[in-house]
C-alpha positions, 0 to 999 in steps of 0.5 A: 500499499503506498503511503499517503503524504500531503503538506503544502507549505500554505499548511505550514504557514497556517500552523504557524498563525494557529499556534499564535492566534490560539492565545486570543479565543475563548474556545475552539470549535472543531469541524470534523467530517461525520462519516470519519469522526476522528480519522478527521481530526488534526492531532498536530492542532489539537496538540496547540489547543493548550486546554481551551474549551472546545465543541466538536461538530460533527458536520456532513451528517446526512451522507453518514451512517444515521446510526454510527453517528448516533454512536459516536455522540454518545462517545463524546457524551461519554467522554463529557466532549460537547458535540453536534451533528449537522449538515451545512446546507440546512444548519438549524442546529448552528444556532446552538452553537452560540449557547453551546459556547456560552454553557463551556465559558459560563465561569469565565463569563461570569468573571467578567460580568463580576468585572463589569462587562455587562455582554462578555465577548465570546472568541472562537476559533474554527479548526478542521482539516481540508473539504470538512466543510468548516467554511460553508458553516461560518457563512450560515452563522454569520448569515452572509457568504464571506468565508470563501468554499468550495468542494475541493481540499484547501480552498481557504488558504487565509486567516479571518474574523468573522462576526456572529451575533452581537456577542460571538467571534469567530476566526477561520483557518485554512484546512490544516493536514499534518505532515505524514500519516503514521496509520494508513488507514487514516490516509484511506479514510480520508482519501476516499472521503475526498478530504485530500487532493486527488493528485496525492494518492494511489487511486487503485490502493484507495479504491480496493480499501473502500471495496474491501470495507464496504464488502465487510460493514456494508454488503448490501449496498454494493450488491444493489449498486453493481448487480452482485450476487452471493457467489460474487460477494464471496469473491476476494476483494481485489478478484471482485474489483477484476470482475467489477472492472469487466462487468462496467464495460471498462474491459481491463482499465482497472484505474478507470474502474478505481476512480468509478468506484471512490467517485460512487462512494463520495456522491452518495451511490452507496448510501450513507456510510461511515468509515469508522466507528468509536470502538473496536467492538462496535458491531458491523452497520449494513442497515439497509 
């Protein structure tokens, strides 16, 4: 399996700026992809937060397996970590963020009020890896199309302050990955879900990893999407990939089938999915 490495120069600069700016904020909004809630957390950024209060925002929940999203929210609650699952395109629940932040910062706000500050201001930093939807969320919060958005990794390149309501200021930051994935499974999850630019990974490897995962966790999705039968599903993953390459009219062009499978997963042709669970003991989630 080829290793995935991705750390452009602008990410190194952004990392330094986050380290400098973290002192200016009261709380951190960490946006993760609900399909890969753990893999889409940047350990390099988390190490900079200096015990700042944090709210985890599981974005793209409409694309994720709803049963597994419930598992993740339960795991966050058990760890006393405030968390919110949303879909940025229908983001009614975002209005809860300000209240959640106020609750998290209750002691600090009380101290400010005791000093005579009637309406203490909350300053929040929004962090996340590329393509988790940070800027779309921020645009919803400020009710303006200020933060640059796009369906490709790393669109936001500069840090900017945005005003969301009378007492909440938000600092947007570029999506930042860490220099190297020590666990290549993390790289595969991020590549399959679209967090990493397509130019930096081997599509054949990612597609085979994805096919193997869906065979184990969502076999009914594969049967339905590609017209497979029980006998087909007993094939080894690489043999099934070769069979699909021929079956779908790609001849022996394995790379075209790999691209097709990756795109099908990303576009939801195989249904709502989540590529990891909070505990290894969690049951398989083939919920069709």
